[in-house]
C-alpha positions in Angstrom: 11.9 19.3 -13.9 12.7 15.9 -15.6 11.4 13.2 -14.7 12.5 10.1 -12.8 12.0 6.4 -13.7 12.8 3.2 -11.4 14.5 0.9 -14.2 15.4 -2.2 -11.0 13.9 -2.9 -7.4 15.2 -5.9 -5.7 15.0 -6.9 -1.9 16.3 -10.3 0.0 13.7 -12.2 1.8 13.4 -11.0 5.3 15.5 -13.6 7.7 14.3 -13.4 11.5 16.1 -12.4 15.0 18.8 -14.7 14.8 18.0 -16.6 11.6 19.0 -17.1 8.9 21.1 -14.3 7.6 22.6 -13.5 11.3 25.9 -14.2 9.5 25.7 -11.4 7.5 27.3 -8.8 7.9 25.1 -5.7 7.2 27.5 -4.1 4.9 28.0 -7.3 3.0 24.1 -7.5 3.0 23.6 -4.2 1.6 26.9 -4.9 -1.5 24.6 -8.1 -2.5 21.4 -5.8 -3.7 23.8 -3.2 -5.3 25.2 -6.0 -7.5 21.4 -7.4 -8.5 20.5 -4.1 -9.5 23.8 -3.8 -11.5 23.2 -7.2 -13.2 19.1 -6.9 -13.7 20.5 -3.7 -15.4 23.4 -4.4 -17.4 24.2 -0.8 -16.4 27.9 0.3 -16.8 29.1 0.6 -13.4 30.5 3.7 -13.8 27.3 5.3 -14.6 26.2 4.9 -10.8 26.3 8.6 -9.2 26.1 8.1 -5.9 24.4 5.4 -3.5 21.9 7.1 -1.3 21.0 4.2 1.8 18.6 4.3 4.6 19.3 2.9 7.8 18.5 3.5 11.6 20.5 2.3 13.4 23.7 3.8 12.5 26.2 2.4 15.1 28.2 -1.0 15.4 28.4 -2.9 11.8 26.3 -0.2 10.6 28.3 2.6 11.6 30.4 4.8 9.5 28.3 5.4 6.7 26.4 2.3 6.1 26.1 3.7 2.1 29.6 4.1 1.3 31.0 0.9 2.9 28.2 -0.6 1.0 29.5 0.2 -1.9 32.6 -0.4 -1.3 32.1 -3.9 -0.4 30.0 -4.2 -4.0 31.2 -4.6 -7.7 30.6 -0.4 -7.9 34.1 1.1 -8.6 35.7 3.4 -5.8 34.8 6.3 -7.6 31.1 6.2 -7.2 30.2 7.6 -4.0 27.4 6.7 -1.1 25.5 8.4 1.8 23.6 7.2 4.7 19.6 8.3 5.4 17.8 7.9 8.3 14.4 9.1 8.7 13.5 6.2 11.0 11.4 3.6 9.1 11.2 5.7 6.1 14.7 5.6 6.0 15.4 3.8 2.4 11.5 5.2 1.0 13.1 9.0 1.5 16.1 7.4 0.0 14.6 6.8 -3.3 12.8 10.2 -2.9 16.5 11.2 -2.5 17.4 10.0 -5.7 14.5 10.7 -8.3 14.8 14.2 -6.7 18.8 13.9 -7.5 18.0 12.9 -11.4 14.1 15.6 -11.9 16.8 18.1 -10.7 18.7 16.8 -14.2 22.1 17.3 -11.5 22.2 13.4 -12.0 21.2 10.7 -14.0 21.4 7.1 -12.9 21.4 6.8 -8.7 20.8 4.0 -6.6 18.4 4.1 -3.3 18.7 0.9 -1.1 18.7 0.1 2.3 19.6 -2.2 5.1 19.5 -3.6 8.5 20.2 -6.1 10.5 18.5 -5.9 13.4 19.9 -9.1 15.7 23.2 -7.8 14.8 22.7 -3.9 15.3 19.7 -4.6 17.8 16.8 -1.8 17.5 17.4 1.4 19.6 21.2 0.6 19.9 22.0 4.2 19.1 20.7 5.8 21.5 21.5 3.2 24.7 25.0 3.8 24.0 25.1 7.9 24.9 23.2 6.9 28.2 26.2 4.2 28.9 28.8 6.3 28.6 27.1 8.9 30.3 25.7 10.5 28.0 21.8 12.1 27.9 18.9 10.6 26.2 18.4 11.6 22.3 15.0 14.0 23.9 16.1 17.4 24.8 15.1 19.0 28.1 13.4 21.7 25.7 11.6 18.9 23.3 10.5 17.3 26.2 9.0 20.7 27.2 7.1 21.3 24.2 5.8 17.5 24.2 5.6 16.3 27.6 3.9 12.6 26.4 6.7 12.7 24.3 8.2 8.8 24.7 10.4 6.1 23.0 8.7 3.1 22.4 6.6 3.3 19.8 3.7 0.5 21.4 2.3 3.4 23.0 1.3 5.7 19.9 0.0 2.2 17.8 -2.4 2.1 20.6 -3.2 5.4 20.9 -4.1 5.4 17.2 -6.0 2.2 17.7 -8.4 4.4 20.7 -8.5 7.3 18.5 -10.2 5.1 15.6 -12.2 2.8 17.5 -10.3 0.2 16.5 -10.9 -3.5 18.4 -8.5 -6.0 19.4 -10.3 -8.4 17.2 -10.6 -6.7 14.2 -6.8 -5.7 14.6 -6.4 -9.6 15.2 -8.1 -10.4 11.8 -6.3 -8.2 9.8 -3.2 -9.7 11.3 -3.9 -12.9 10.4 -4.7 -12.0 7.0 -1.2 -10.6 6.3 0.2 -13.8 7.1 -2.4 -15.3 4.8 -1.7 -13.4 1.9 2.3 -13.8 2.6 1.1 -17.4 2.3 -0.4 -17.1 -0.8 1.7 -15.0 -2.6 4.6 -17.0 -1.6 3.1 -19.6 -2.7 2.0 -18.5 -6.1 5.7 -16.9 -6.7 4.6 -13.5 -6.7 7.8 -12.5 -5.0 10.2 -14.3 -6.8 11.1 -11.5 -9.1 11.7 -8.4 -6.2 13.5 -11.3 -3.8 17.8 -11.5 -4.6 18.4 -14.7 -3.5 21.5 -15.2 -0.8 23.8 -18.0 0.1 23.7 -18.8 3.9 24.9 -21.8 6.0 23.5 -23.7 8.6 23.8 -25.5 11.6 25.8 -28.7 9.5 28.1 -26.3 7.7 25.5 -26.7 4.4 24.9 -24.2 2.0 21.5 -22.7 0.8 19.6 -20.0 -0.6 17.5 -17.8 1.5 14.6 -16.7 -0.9 11.6 -17.1 1.3 10.8 -14.7 3.7 11.5 -17.0 7.4 8.9 -14.3 9.7 5.9 -15.6 7.8 3.9 -18.3 10.1 2.4 -21.0 7.6 1.1 -22.8 10.1 -1.3 -19.1 11.9 -4.5 -19.4 13.0 -6.4 -16.9 14.1 -7.8 -18.8 17.4 -3.6 -18.2 18.3 -2.6 -15.1 17.1 -6.1 -14.4 19.4 -4.6 -15.7 22.3 -1.3 -14.0 22.4 -0.6 -12.0 25.4 -1.6 -8.5 25.7 1.6 -5.8 25.2 -0.4 -3.3 28.1 -2.9 -4.4 30.1 -6.5 -3.0 28.6 -4.5 -3.0 25.0 -5.5 -3.9 21.6 -1.9 -4.8 20.6 -0.4 -7.8 20.9 3.5 -9.2 19.5 1.3 -11.0 17.4 -0.3 -7.8 15.5 2.7 -5.9 15.4 5.9 -6.3 13.0 8.8 -8.3 13.1 11.8 -7.9 13.8 13.9 -8.8 10.5 17.1 -9.1 9.0 17.1 -7.9 5.7 18.8 -5.2 2.6 16.8 -3.9 -0.7 16.9 -1.2 -3.6 16.0 0.5 -6.5 17.9 2.3 -9.3 16.3 5.1 -10.5 17.4 7.1 -13.8 16.7 10.0 -15.5 15.3 10.1 -19.8 19.6 10.9 -20.4 19.8 7.6 -17.7 17.3 5.5 -19.6 19.5 5.7 -22.8 22.5 5.4 -21.4 21.5 2.2 -20.0 19.3 1.1 -22.8 16.5 0.1 -20.1 13.1 -0.1 -19.8 11.6 1.7 -17.2 9.7 -0.4 -14.3 7.6 2.7 -13.5 7.7 6.3 -13.4 7.8 8.9 -9.7 4.3 10.5 -10.7 4.4 11.8 -6.8 6.5 12.1 -3.6 6.5 13.7 0.0 7.0 13.9 2.8 5.1 15.4 6.7 5.7 15.6 10.0 2.4 15.2 12.6 2.2 14.9 16.3 4.9 13.6 18.0 3.3 11.9 20.5 0.7 9.8 18.6 3.2 9.5 16.0 2.2 6.8 13.7 -0.8 8.4 12.3 1.0 10.4 10.0 0.5 8.2 6.9 -3.5 9.3 7.0 -3.2 12.9 6.3 0.3 12.8 4.8 -1.5 10.5 2.0 -4.4 13.6 1.7 -2.5 15.8 1.0 -0.5 14.1 -0.9 -4.0 12.8 -3.6 -4.7 17.1 -3.2 -1.1 18.0 -4.1 -1.3 15.5 -7.1 -4.6 15.9 -8.4 -5.7 12.3 -7.6 -8.2 10.7 -5.5 -8.3 7.5 -3.5 -9.9 5.6 -6.0 -7.3 6.4 -7.9 -4.9 4.8 -6.6 -4.9 0.2 -8.0 -1.8 -0.8 -5.2 -1.5 0.4 -1.6 1.8 -0.5 0.0 1.3 0.8 3.7 3.8 -1.0 6.8 2.4 -2.6 8.7 4.7 -1.5 12.1 1.7 -2.4 13.9 -1.9 -3.6 13.0 -3.6 -0.8 14.0 -2.0 1.2 11.3 -3.5 0.0 8.5 -7.0 -0.9 10.0 -7.4 2.6 10.6 -5.6 3.4 7.2 -8.3 1.3 5.3 -11.6 2.8 7.8 -10.7 6.2 8.1 -9.3 6.7 4.0 -12.0 4.9 2.7 -9.2 2.2 1.5 -10.3 -1.0 -0.6 -8.9 -3.7 1.9 -8.4 -5.9 -0.8 -6.3 -3.2 -2.4 -3.9 -3.2 0.6 -0.5 -5.5 1.1 -2.0 -7.6 -0.8 0.9 -10.1 -0.6 0.7 -9.3 3.6 2.8 -7.4 5.0 5.4 -6.3 7.8 3.2 -8.4 10.8 4.3 -11.5 8.2 6.6 -10.8 6.3 9.2 -8.5 8.6 10.1 -4.9 9.3 13.5 -4.3 8.3 13.1 -0.8 9.6 15.7 0.8 7.4 15.3 -1.6 4.2 11.5 -1.2 4.5 11.3 1.8 1.8 12.8 0.2 -0.7 11.1 -2.9 0.2 7.9 -1.8 -0.2 8.5 0.3 -3.4 9.9 -3.5 -5.1 6.8 -5.6 -3.8 4.3 -2.5 -5.2 5.7 -2.5 -8.3 5.4 -6.4 -8.9 2.0 -5.6 -7.5 1.2 -3.6 -10.0 2.9 -5.7 -12.9 0.6 -8.6 -11.4 -2.4 -7.2 -11.4 -2.0 -5.1 -14.4 -2.7 -1.9 -12.3 -1.4 1.5 -12.6 -1.0 4.1 -9.8 0.5 2.3 -6.6 1.4 4.7 -3.5 3.1 3.5 -0.5 3.8 5.1 2.5 4.7 3.9 6.4 4.7 5.8 9.9 8.3 6.8 11.0 10.1 7.3 14.4 8.7 11.2 15.7 6.1 11.8 13.5 6.7 11.7 9.6 5.0 9.5 7.1 6.8 10.0 3.4 3.9 9.0 0.3 5.6 8.4 -2.8 3.2 7.8 -5.6 4.3 5.2 -8.8 2.9 4.9 -12.4 3.9 1.5 -13.6 4.9 1.8 -16.7 
């Protein structure tokens, strides 16, 4: 089995719903990160053998194979194929793992893994809503519902179930959410995101042009009291909109290569893929999967929690990373050190390679060796990717 290396990683700054990226077609936004990866590596476009793009809402502007369409909107030649992956919130993390498996198998040498989601232009849940509007049934089949009678589309109740199972209080979830903003503010002001963000030109209401390169979701005036004062999403619950990930527009990507790819490109690797896996779990509680998936991944890799220098655990809801920290004994200072989706936004299919771009940046800035990325996913799944900084 060969090795898989990441030689470049980038992302757009997140855009709020209806915000700075609202006028960007998602296909063109995906093309931006593809082009940036090519620029960062100086790679001959003809060397790219595939583009694998994660996207959850594969309908409307993100339909008809958004991965291939992004290739056709980019500087890559039409000889480069493209495909689209849906593993819910882990879609582009799965794209990365598929790319790594392709080069590790020896069947490919240079693959781009990416993700895109315009939650402004393709609202969340639209792909599930359209069949019902046309007289067809919902995606949950009778047999699926018979096996899991409590299964539901909304992940929010799963987040509340995680909070209840792990005995989390509203106060500690709110405090974690405030910390997410504090860390994102500090990272932005220190320029910690500069190396991972590709600027995107946007046009303001007055027609003026500017470069969007700061995550729009960060609340620079956030206060703990304000977060605690947000209305609960369910009576007697623990979660609010302030302790949930933000709706977000964005794109991200990484370039994955083999040993032969390294030589062909003449570039130095940023990191080596040390481990990759994915685990299915209870689809009712749904969002708990990162915990057992991490335990299994570390065991398979012959590692312990203490061997990991930095963690990126997607903040779909505040209860997930808080439960992760408490259950697995993770040092809070090592997890989501530059903030997470509560502050920065969660562009669904783009979040996987977005988190990887951030993780590689954190390892470089902290001088760490091993980083672990995971996220909860619709249907009760979780990918785990461990990388070694080189």
